[in-house]
C-alpha positions as CSV (number, residue, x, y, z in Angstrom):
1,X,-34.5,14.3,-6.9
2,X,-35.0,10.7,-6.2
3,X,-32.4,8.7,-4.3
4,X,-29.6,7.2,-6.6
5,X,-29.7,3.2,-6.7
6,X,-26.1,2.1,-5.8
7,X,-24.7,-0.8,-6.2
8,X,-22.3,-1.9,-3.9
9,X,-19.8,-4.6,-5.4
10,X,-18.0,-7.2,-3.4
11,X,-15.3,-9.6,-4.7
12,X,-12.9,-10.3,-2.3
13,X,-12.0,-13.6,-1.2
14,X,-11.9,-14.2,2.8
15,X,-8.4,-15.5,2.0
16,X,-7.1,-12.4,0.7
17,X,-6.5,-11.2,4.2
18,X,-6.3,-7.6,5.1
19,X,-7.9,-7.0,1.5
20,X,-10.7,-8.7,2.3
21,X,-11.2,-7.2,6.0
22,X,-10.8,-3.4,4.2
23,X,-13.0,-4.1,1.2
24,X,-15.7,-5.3,3.9
25,X,-15.1,-1.9,6.0
26,X,-15.6,0.0,2.9
27,X,-18.9,-2.4,2.7
28,X,-20.2,-1.4,6.2
29,X,-19.9,2.1,6.0
30,X,-22.3,2.3,2.8
31,X,-25.1,0.6,5.6
32,X,-24.7,4.1,6.9
33,X,-25.5,6.5,4.0
34,X,-29.0,8.3,4.3
35,X,-32.0,6.5,2.5
36,X,-33.2,10.0,1.5
37,X,-29.8,10.0,-0.7
38,X,-29.1,6.4,-1.8
39,X,-31.2,3.3,-2.6
40,X,-28.0,0.6,-2.1
41,X,-28.0,-2.9,-3.3
42,X,-25.4,-5.5,-2.9
43,X,-23.6,-7.8,-5.2
44,X,-21.1,-10.2,-5.1
45,X,-19.1,-12.5,-7.5
46,X,-18.5,-15.2,-4.8
47,X,-21.2,-17.8,-3.5
48,X,-19.0,-17.9,-0.5
49,X,-19.5,-13.9,0.3
50,X,-23.2,-14.3,0.7
51,X,-23.4,-16.1,3.8
52,X,-20.3,-14.0,5.3
53,X,-21.6,-10.8,4.3
54,X,-25.3,-11.8,5.9
55,X,-23.5,-11.9,9.3
56,X,-22.8,-7.9,9.1
57,X,-26.5,-7.5,8.2
58,X,-25.7,-7.0,4.1
59,X,-28.0,-9.3,2.2
60,X,-25.9,-9.6,-1.2
61,X,-27.4,-10.7,-4.5
62,X,-24.7,-13.3,-6.3
63,X,-23.3,-12.2,-10.4
64,X,-22.3,-15.9,-11.6
65,X,-20.3,-15.6,-13.9
66,X,-19.8,-18.4,-16.0
67,X,-16.5,-19.8,-18.2
68,X,-18.8,-18.6,-21.5
69,X,-19.5,-15.0,-20.3
70,X,-16.1,-14.9,-19.2
71,X,-14.7,-15.6,-22.8
72,X,-17.5,-12.9,-24.1
73,X,-16.2,-10.5,-22.1
74,X,-12.6,-10.9,-22.6
75,X,-13.5,-10.5,-26.5
76,X,-15.5,-7.9,-26.2
77,X,-12.7,-5.9,-24.4
78,X,-10.6,-6.6,-27.5
79,X,-12.6,-4.9,-29.9
80,X,-11.6,-1.3,-30.6
81,X,-13.6,-0.6,-33.6
82,X,-16.8,0.8,-33.2
83,X,-18.4,-1.4,-36.2
84,X,-17.2,-4.2,-35.1
85,X,-18.5,-3.8,-31.7
86,X,-21.8,-2.5,-32.5
87,X,-22.3,-5.8,-34.4
88,X,-21.0,-8.0,-31.3
89,X,-23.3,-6.1,-29.1
90,X,-26.6,-7.2,-31.4
91,X,-26.3,-10.6,-30.0
92,X,-24.8,-9.4,-26.7
93,X,-25.5,-5.9,-25.8
94,X,-24.3,-6.3,-21.9
95,X,-21.9,-7.9,-20.0
96,X,-23.0,-10.2,-17.6
97,X,-22.0,-7.9,-14.7
98,X,-24.1,-4.8,-16.5
99,X,-26.6,-6.8,-17.4
100,X,-27.5,-8.0,-13.5
101,X,-27.0,-4.2,-12.6
102,X,-29.6,-3.2,-15.6
103,X,-31.8,-5.4,-14.2
104,X,-31.6,-3.5,-10.6
105,X,-32.0,-0.3,-12.3
106,X,-28.8,0.8,-11.2
107,X,-27.2,4.3,-11.5
108,X,-24.2,4.0,-9.9
109,X,-21.9,1.0,-8.8
110,X,-18.8,1.2,-6.5
111,X,-16.3,-1.3,-6.6
112,X,-15.0,-1.3,-2.7
113,X,-11.7,-2.9,-3.7
114,X,-9.1,-2.5,-6.4
115,X,-10.8,-4.6,-9.6
116,X,-11.0,-5.1,-13.1
117,X,-15.1,-5.4,-13.5
118,X,-15.9,-1.8,-13.5
119,X,-13.8,-2.3,-17.4
120,X,-16.9,-4.4,-18.6
121,X,-19.4,-1.2,-17.6
122,X,-20.3,0.6,-21.1
123,X,-23.5,2.5,-19.7
124,X,-23.3,2.4,-15.9
125,X,-21.2,5.2,-14.2
126,X,-19.0,3.6,-11.4
127,X,-16.8,4.7,-8.5
128,X,-13.3,2.7,-8.3
129,X,-10.9,1.9,-5.5
130,X,-7.3,2.3,-5.2
131,X,-5.2,0.7,-2.3
132,X,-1.3,1.0,-4.0
133,X,0.5,1.5,-6.9
134,X,3.3,-1.0,-5.5
135,X,4.0,-2.5,-8.6
136,X,5.6,0.7,-9.6
137,X,7.1,1.6,-6.4
138,X,8.6,-2.0,-5.9
139,X,8.8,-3.4,-9.5
140,X,11.7,-6.3,-8.3
141,X,9.2,-8.6,-6.5
142,X,8.4,-11.8,-8.5
143,X,4.9,-11.3,-7.6
144,X,5.1,-8.3,-9.8
145,X,6.4,-9.4,-13.1
146,X,4.7,-13.2,-12.5
147,X,2.3,-13.6,-15.7
148,X,2.8,-10.1,-16.8
149,X,1.1,-8.8,-13.4
150,X,2.9,-5.3,-14.3
151,X,1.7,-5.0,-17.9
152,X,-1.8,-6.0,-16.6
153,X,-2.2,-3.7,-13.4
154,X,-1.0,-0.9,-15.7
155,X,-3.3,-1.8,-18.6
156,X,-6.1,-2.4,-16.3
157,X,-5.6,1.2,-14.3
158,X,-5.0,3.6,-17.6
159,X,-8.4,2.0,-18.9
160,X,-10.2,2.4,-15.1
161,X,-9.1,5.3,-13.6
162,X,-10.0,8.1,-16.5
163,X,-13.7,6.9,-16.9
164,X,-13.8,6.9,-12.9
165,X,-16.9,9.0,-11.4
166,X,-14.5,9.1,-8.3
167,X,-11.5,7.1,-7.4
168,X,-11.1,6.2,-3.7
169,X,-7.1,6.2,-2.5
170,X,-5.7,5.5,1.5
171,X,-3.5,8.2,1.8
172,X,-1.9,11.6,0.8
173,X,0.8,9.4,-1.2
174,X,-1.7,7.3,-2.9
175,X,-3.2,10.3,-4.1
176,X,-0.2,11.7,-5.6
177,X,0.9,8.5,-7.2
178,X,-2.3,8.4,-9.1
179,X,-2.5,11.9,-10.4
180,X,1.2,12.1,-11.0
181,X,1.2,8.7,-13.1
182,X,-2.3,8.5,-14.3
183,X,-2.8,12.0,-15.2
184,X,-6.1,12.0,-13.1
185,X,-8.1,14.9,-12.2
186,X,-7.4,15.8,-8.7
187,X,-11.2,16.6,-7.3
188,X,-12.0,13.0,-8.7
189,X,-9.3,11.5,-6.0
190,X,-10.6,11.4,-2.8
191,X,-8.7,10.1,0.7
192,X,-10.5,7.6,2.5
193,X,-7.9,6.5,5.2
194,X,-7.9,2.4,6.3
195,X,-9.5,1.4,9.3
196,X,-8.8,-1.8,11.7
197,X,-10.6,-5.2,10.8
198,X,-14.3,-5.1,12.2
199,X,-13.8,-7.9,14.2
200,X,-10.5,-6.1,15.7
201,X,-11.8,-2.8,16.5
202,X,-14.4,-5.1,18.6
203,X,-12.6,-7.0,20.5
204,X,-11.8,-5.5,23.4
205,X,-15.3,-4.3,24.3
206,X,-16.8,-8.1,23.9
207,X,-17.9,-9.7,27.2
208,X,-17.0,-12.2,27.7
209,X,-13.9,-12.6,25.7
210,X,-12.4,-15.8,24.5
211,X,-9.2,-16.4,25.7
212,X,-6.6,-18.5,24.6
213,X,-3.2,-19.4,25.9
214,X,-1.1,-19.0,22.4
215,X,2.4,-20.3,24.1
216,X,0.3,-23.1,25.2
217,X,-1.3,-23.6,22.2
218,X,1.6,-23.5,19.6
219,X,4.1,-25.0,22.3
220,X,6.1,-21.8,22.3
221,X,8.7,-21.4,25.3
222,X,9.8,-17.9,24.2
223,X,8.1,-14.4,23.5
224,X,7.4,-14.4,20.5
225,X,6.8,-10.9,17.8
226,X,3.3,-11.7,15.8
227,X,3.4,-10.6,11.7
228,X,-0.2,-11.5,10.0
229,X,0.8,-11.7,6.3
230,X,0.6,-13.6,3.0
231,X,3.2,-15.3,2.2
232,X,4.3,-13.2,-0.6
233,X,8.1,-11.9,-1.1
234,X,7.3,-8.6,-0.8
235,X,5.9,-9.3,2.8
236,X,9.9,-9.7,3.4
237,X,9.3,-12.3,6.3
238,X,12.9,-13.0,5.5
239,X,14.3,-9.8,7.0
240,X,12.4,-10.8,10.5
241,X,13.8,-13.7,11.0
242,X,17.3,-12.5,10.3
243,X,17.0,-10.1,12.7
244,X,15.5,-13.1,15.4
245,X,19.1,-14.5,14.9
246,X,21.0,-10.9,15.2
247,X,18.9,-10.5,18.4
248,X,20.6,-13.9,19.3
249,X,23.7,-13.6,18.8
250,X,24.4,-9.9,19.3
251,X,22.1,-9.8,22.8
252,X,22.0,-13.5,24.0
253,X,18.2,-13.0,23.6
254,X,15.9,-15.4,22.1
255,X,12.8,-14.3,20.5
256,X,10.2,-16.1,18.6
257,X,7.6,-15.3,15.8
258,X,4.5,-16.2,14.9
259,X,3.3,-15.9,11.2
260,X,-0.4,-15.9,9.9
261,X,-1.3,-16.1,6.4
262,X,-1.9,-18.3,3.3
263,X,1.0,-19.3,0.9
264,X,1.0,-17.4,-1.9
265,X,4.3,-19.0,-2.9
266,X,7.0,-18.0,-0.9
267,X,5.7,-20.1,2.0
268,X,8.2,-22.7,1.2
269,X,11.4,-20.4,1.0
270,X,10.7,-19.1,4.3
271,X,10.4,-22.6,5.7
272,X,13.8,-23.0,4.2
273,X,15.1,-20.5,6.2
274,X,13.6,-21.1,9.2
275,X,15.6,-24.8,8.9
276,X,18.5,-23.2,7.7
277,X,18.9,-20.7,10.8
278,X,18.2,-23.1,13.1
279,X,14.6,-21.4,14.4
280,X,12.3,-24.1,14.0
281,X,11.9,-24.1,18.0
282,X,10.5,-20.8,18.1
283,X,8.9,-20.1,14.7
284,X,5.5,-20.8,14.3
285,X,3.3,-21.0,11.1
286,X,-0.3,-21.5,11.9
287,X,-2.2,-20.4,8.3
288,X,-5.4,-18.7,8.2
289,X,-6.7,-18.1,12.0
290,X,-10.5,-17.6,13.3
291,X,-11.3,-13.9,14.0
292,X,-11.7,-14.8,17.4
293,X,-8.2,-15.5,17.7
294,X,-6.4,-12.5,15.9
295,X,-6.7,-10.4,18.8
296,X,-5.1,-13.1,21.1
297,X,-2.2,-13.3,19.0
298,X,-1.5,-9.8,19.0
299,X,-2.2,-9.2,22.8
300,X,0.0,-12.0,24.1
301,X,3.4,-10.4,21.8
302,X,5.9,-8.9,22.3
303,X,5.0,-6.4,19.3
304,X,3.9,-6.7,16.2
305,X,6.7,-6.8,13.1
306,X,5.9,-5.9,9.7
307,X,8.7,-5.5,7.4
308,X,6.9,-5.0,4.4
309,X,8.1,-3.4,1.2
310,X,4.5,-2.4,-0.1
311,X,2.3,0.5,1.3
312,X,1.6,3.3,1.9
313,X,-0.8,1.6,4.1
314,X,-1.5,-1.6,5.5
315,X,-4.3,-2.8,8.3
316,X,-1.9,-4.4,10.9
317,X,-0.5,-1.7,12.6
318,X,-3.6,0.0,12.6
319,X,-4.9,-3.1,14.7
320,X,-2.3,-3.5,17.2
321,X,-2.9,0.1,17.7
322,X,-6.4,-0.9,18.4
323,X,-5.4,-3.2,20.7
324,X,-2.6,-1.7,22.7
325,X,0.4,-3.6,21.0
326,X,3.9,-2.0,20.0
327,X,4.9,-2.0,16.1
328,X,7.6,-2.4,14.5
329,X,7.5,-0.8,10.6
330,X,9.3,-0.4,7.5
331,X,11.3,2.9,7.7
332,X,10.0,3.9,3.6
333,X,7.8,6.7,2.2
334,X,4.2,6.2,2.9
335,X,4.7,3.7,6.0
336,X,6.6,6.0,7.9
337,X,3.4,8.7,7.3
338,X,1.1,6.1,8.3
339,X,2.0,5.4,11.6
340,X,3.7,8.9,12.7
341,X,5.6,8.9,15.9
342,X,3.7,5.6,17.0
343,X,6.0,3.0,15.7
344,X,9.5,2.0,15.6
345,X,11.1,2.4,12.2
346,X,13.1,-0.4,10.7
347,X,15.8,0.2,8.0
348,X,15.2,-2.7,5.5
349,X,18.9,-2.4,4.5
350,X,20.5,-2.4,8.2
351,X,21.0,-6.0,9.9
352,X,20.5,-4.9,13.4
353,X,17.6,-2.2,13.2
354,X,14.7,-4.3,14.3
355,X,16.6,-6.5,16.9
356,X,17.7,-3.4,19.0
357,X,14.5,-2.1,18.9
358,X,13.2,-5.5,19.9
359,X,15.8,-5.4,23.1
360,X,14.9,-2.0,24.2
361,X,11.0,-3.2,24.5
362,X,11.8,-5.9,26.2
363,X,13.6,-4.4,28.7
364,X,11.9,-0.5,28.7
365,X,8.6,-0.5,29.9
366,X,8.4,3.1,29.6
367,X,8.8,2.7,26.1
368,X,6.0,0.4,25.4
369,X,3.6,2.5,27.5
370,X,4.8,5.8,25.3
371,X,4.4,3.6,21.9
372,X,0.7,2.4,23.2
373,X,-0.5,5.9,24.0
374,X,1.0,7.2,20.4
375,X,-0.8,4.2,18.6
376,X,-4.3,5.2,20.3
377,X,-3.5,8.8,19.3
378,X,-2.4,8.1,16.1
379,X,-5.9,6.2,15.3
380,X,-7.9,9.3,17.3
381,X,-6.1,11.0,14.0
382,X,-7.3,8.3,11.6
383,X,-10.9,8.7,13.0
384,X,-11.2,12.3,13.0
385,X,-11.2,11.7,8.8
386,X,-14.7,11.8,7.9
387,X,-15.4,8.5,5.7
388,X,-19.3,8.9,5.5
389,X,-19.0,12.7,4.6
390,X,-16.8,12.1,1.9
391,X,-19.1,9.1,0.6
392,X,-22.0,11.4,1.0
393,X,-19.9,14.2,-0.7
394,X,-18.9,12.1,-3.7
395,X,-22.6,10.7,-4.2
396,X,-24.4,14.2,-3.9
397,X,-22.3,15.4,-6.8
398,X,-23.0,12.5,-8.7
399,X,-27.0,13.0,-8.3
400,X,-27.0,16.6,-9.3
401,X,-25.5,15.0,-12.9
402,X,-27.7,12.2,-12.8
403,X,-30.9,14.5,-12.8
404,X,-30.0,15.7,-15.9
405,X,-30.9,12.4,-17.8
406,X,-34.0,10.0,-17.9
């Protein structure tokens, strides 16, 4: 059998934060596939990604989408009558993305992040990715309800998942949710755990390593906790601020915070909370920072504190484990499963939970060492997953089926 031609489509914006890094990890994994099994061709829908991917040795072709093509694709999706669709396809036989893939004789397309573009594939098979179903788990948050996001995600998953050759999820809970909520056949869903960002995995091995005095750079005179996250309400920055206040009032301990990440609608509210709580002297908003600085923001912190409601998995705890930094994480189903015994869990309804954990970290050296070692052990557990083997098995199974037609 000939190798199958695999299209790897990367459509994440760099300012998507953790989502961008996880999509990059998935794309880099495909570089390890044996040439006897696949010929891999890389595509991106964003021009800025062409240069970024090239730094990792990936040559990607841009698939531009004009306004006209987006409009025609939108109306094409809405046609439910087969006769009308046949008439429409006389003038528009393929969507722009499928046209580009057919030009390269693609057998199978792989969406390395959650995307709706596979809906535009009518002839080519595809693998898709589901990171979370938090719109079902925590549907109260504004970003789930804005602009009919809940309805859009539901309609996308209900149309997309049943037609997928394979679905990659991040955890056992992710698999259970996909099977239960969308009635997918279990043999088509595969667990592919997250990894820390490539830059973080390599940070400690780089010599010489660029070092930054974080306290001096950001004029911060107290120990700080680090939280890298977009400013969305489900990230729960306000919980962290309130607990810093409790730490001060209850124990007389002043600790600051550094927040990195872009504004997705909630930044001004968090800034107003900082002002109202009189925390301006010890809270810093640093926006997006270079990959070289991220490890230092972790390494010089007291801990990563991540009180997010969304899961079941996130990248920052893995990055903290990689760098030997203690982790405080949400005590929620899925999230607690990700970290096991390697993190201190925060009750998001308890006003002193985080404060008590931070006090212990500041004064108990043995606790720090235990958490750091447990984090390394947790990484070894995730590294034991054969991600490449899982991907190869999916592709081998598809190749046997693909051999049945011309």
